[in-house]
C-alpha positions as CSV (number, residue, x, y, z in Angstrom):
1,M,90.7,20.4,110.2
2,A,89.9,18.9,113.4
3,D,86.3,17.9,114.2
4,Q,86.1,20.6,116.9
5,A,87.2,23.4,114.6
6,L,84.6,22.3,112.0
7,E,81.9,22.2,114.7
8,E,82.9,25.7,115.8
9,R,82.7,27.0,112.2
10,I,79.4,25.4,111.7
11,A,78.0,26.9,114.9
12,H,79.3,30.3,113.9
13,L,77.7,30.0,110.4
14,E,74.4,28.9,111.9
15,K,74.4,31.8,114.2
16,T,75.1,34.2,111.3
17,V,72.3,32.7,109.2
18,D,69.9,33.0,112.1
19,E,70.9,36.7,112.6
20,L,70.5,37.4,108.9
21,S,67.2,35.7,108.8
22,A,65.9,37.8,111.7
23,M,67.1,40.9,110.0
24,L,65.5,40.0,106.7
25,A,62.2,39.2,108.5
26,A,62.3,42.6,110.2
27,R,63.0,44.4,106.9
28,G,60.0,42.5,105.4
29,V,57.7,43.8,108.2
30,E,59.1,47.3,107.6
31,I,58.5,47.1,103.9
32,D,55.0,46.0,104.4
33,Q,54.3,48.9,106.8
34,L,55.8,51.4,104.3
35,Q,53.8,50.0,101.4
36,A,50.6,50.3,103.5
37,R,51.6,53.9,104.3
38,V,52.2,54.8,100.7
39,T,48.9,53.2,99.7
40,R,47.1,55.4,102.4
41,L,48.9,58.5,101.2
42,M,48.1,57.8,97.6
43,A,44.4,57.3,98.5
44,R,44.3,60.5,100.5
45,E,46.0,62.5,97.7
46,A,43.5,61.0,95.1
47,E,40.7,62.1,97.4
48,R,42.1,65.7,97.6
49,D,42.6,65.7,93.9
50,A,39.0,64.6,93.3
51,E,37.8,67.4,95.6
52,G,40.0,69.9,93.9
53,T,41.6,71.0,97.2
54,G,45.2,70.9,98.5
55,G,46.9,71.5,95.2
56,V,50.6,72.3,95.1
57,I,51.9,75.2,93.0
58,L,54.9,74.1,91.0
59,G,57.6,76.4,89.6
60,D,56.2,79.2,87.5
61,E,52.6,77.9,87.7
62,R,50.1,80.7,88.7
63,P,47.9,80.2,91.6
64,P,44.1,80.0,90.8
65,H,43.3,83.5,92.1
66,Y,45.3,85.2,89.3
């Protein structure tokens, strides 16, 4: 291969690596945000569970007023 062809391939590969790196960094930020959200939701649900409010009736479970 000619030097110019190699340089073009290397430039293309560097661009691809940079793009993938940026995408990976963005996914990392998104994962961090989602983890924080899940943590807040779990804390909120634990609070509601401790207070005894906000229960969800599942399947054939009878509501408390029966």
